[in-house]
C-alpha positions in Angstrom: 76.5 86.3 98.6 73.8 88.8 98.9 71.1 88.2 96.4 69.9 91.1 94.2 66.2 91.6 93.8 64.9 90.3 90.5 64.3 87.2 88.6 66.4 84.1 89.0 67.6 81.4 91.3 69.5 83.6 93.7 66.5 85.9 94.2 63.9 83.1 94.6 65.4 79.8 95.8 61.9 78.3 96.1 61.0 75.5 98.5 63.1 72.5 99.1 61.9 69.0 98.2 58.4 68.5 99.6 58.3 66.4 102.7 62.1 66.1 102.8 63.1 64.7 106.1 66.7 65.7 105.5 65.7 69.4 105.0 63.6 69.3 108.2 66.5 67.9 110.1 68.8 70.6 108.8 66.3 73.3 109.8 66.4 72.1 113.3 70.2 72.0 113.4 71.5 75.1 115.2 74.6 75.0 112.9 72.3 76.0 110.0 71.3 79.3 111.8 75.0 79.8 112.6 75.8 79.3 108.9 73.1 81.7 107.8 74.4 84.3 110.4 78.0 83.8 109.2 77.1 84.1 105.5 75.3 87.4 106.2 78.3 88.7 108.0 80.6 87.3 105.5 78.6 88.9 102.7 79.2 92.4 104.3 82.9 91.7 104.6 83.1 90.6 100.9 81.1 93.7 100.0 83.4 96.1 101.9 86.5 94.4 100.7 85.4 94.5 97.1 84.6 98.2 97.4 88.1 98.7 98.8 89.4 96.9 95.7 87.4 99.2 93.4 84.6 96.8 92.4 81.2 96.5 94.1 79.9 93.1 94.9 77.3 93.5 92.1 80.0 94.5 89.6 82.2 91.6 90.7 79.4 89.1 90.1 78.7 90.6 86.6 82.3 90.6 85.7 82.6 87.0 86.9 79.7 85.8 84.8 80.8 87.6 81.7 84.4 86.5 82.1 83.3 82.9 82.2 81.5 83.3 78.9 80.5 86.4 76.9 76.7 86.7 77.0 73.7 88.6 75.8 72.4 91.1 78.3 69.0 89.2 78.8 70.8 85.9 79.5 73.2 87.7 81.9 70.3 89.3 83.8 68.8 85.9 84.3 72.1 84.3 85.4 73.0 87.1 87.7 69.5 87.2 89.2 69.1 90.9 88.6 66.3 92.9 86.9 67.1 94.3 83.4 67.1 98.0 84.7 69.6 97.0 87.3 71.7 95.2 84.7 71.6 98.2 82.5 72.8 100.4 85.2 75.7 98.0 86.1 76.7 97.5 82.4 76.7 101.2 81.8 79.0 101.8 84.7 81.3 99.0 83.8 81.4 100.0 80.2 82.1 103.7 81.2 84.9 102.4 83.4 86.3 100.4 80.4 85.8 97.0 82.2 83.3 95.5 79.7 82.3 96.3 76.1 79.2 95.7 74.1 79.7 93.9 70.8 76.9 94.0 68.2 75.7 90.6 67.0 76.0 90.1 63.2 72.8 87.9 63.1 70.7 90.2 65.2 70.8 94.0 64.7 69.3 94.7 68.1 71.4 92.0 69.9 74.4 92.9 71.9 76.9 90.5 73.5 78.8 91.6 76.6 82.6 90.9 76.9 85.1 91.6 79.5 87.9 93.9 78.4 91.6 93.4 79.4 91.1 96.1 82.0 88.0 94.3 83.3 89.9 91.0 83.5 92.6 92.9 85.4 90.1 94.4 87.8 88.4 91.1 88.4 91.7 89.4 89.1 92.7 92.2 91.5 89.4 92.1 93.3 89.6 88.4 93.6 93.1 88.5 95.0 92.0 91.1 97.5 89.0 89.0 98.5 91.1 85.9 98.9 93.6 87.7 101.0 90.9 89.1 103.3 89.1 85.7 103.6 92.5 84.1 104.3 92.9 86.4 107.3 89.6 85.2 108.7 90.6 81.6 108.1 93.9 82.0 110.0 91.8 81.5 113.2 90.1 78.3 111.9 91.5 74.9 112.7 90.2 72.8 109.8 90.4 75.2 106.8 90.4 72.2 104.3 86.9 71.2 105.4 85.6 74.7 105.0 87.1 75.0 101.5 85.7 71.6 100.5 82.2 72.6 101.9 82.3 75.8 99.9 83.4 74.0 96.8 80.4 71.6 97.2 78.2 74.6 97.8 79.5 76.3 94.6 78.7 73.2 92.6 75.2 73.1 94.1 74.6 76.7 93.2 75.9 76.0 89.6 73.4 73.1 89.3 70.5 75.3 90.7 71.3 78.1 88.1 71.4 75.4 85.3 68.0 74.1 86.3 66.5 77.6 86.5 67.9 78.4 83.0 66.5 75.2 81.6 63.1 75.9 83.1 63.2 79.5 81.8 64.1 78.2 78.3 61.2 75.7 78.4 58.8 78.4 79.4 59.9 80.5 76.6 59.6 77.6 74.1 56.1 76.9 75.4 55.0 80.5 75.4 
């Protein structure tokens, strides 16, 4: 995934554990460089495939986050690791296209929660099916697809944990400040 500039774990992964021998060993493993190069190339394929399906990569990520759980815009900017101006532009486009809606919060006159519309859920599903089909084509030439899928499931879980830690730290900073 291509990280968008702005706050958040995807934009600033930070250093690994200080003095971690495991991280040092991984850094020397040529497979790590191959993985980085593959992810960069794969990111471009995902971006182009999403565009073909009618949803940019940034829009896909935003729809995915909102579909998981309707959220306030500020929370979404943090989770999606985009700046608020970028989020506003994405939300305006998705709302104009009827893929998300803003819902006023009863307990906060200025607050707005973002929700995916039925059309947004359909667009997300169509984009995901198109992406899965394209990635499936790439995996046709791979011997051990199960290992790759398992590794990506592990990586996805690690990314979820990183986002959770980042959100906890952000909340703690807000409580202290």
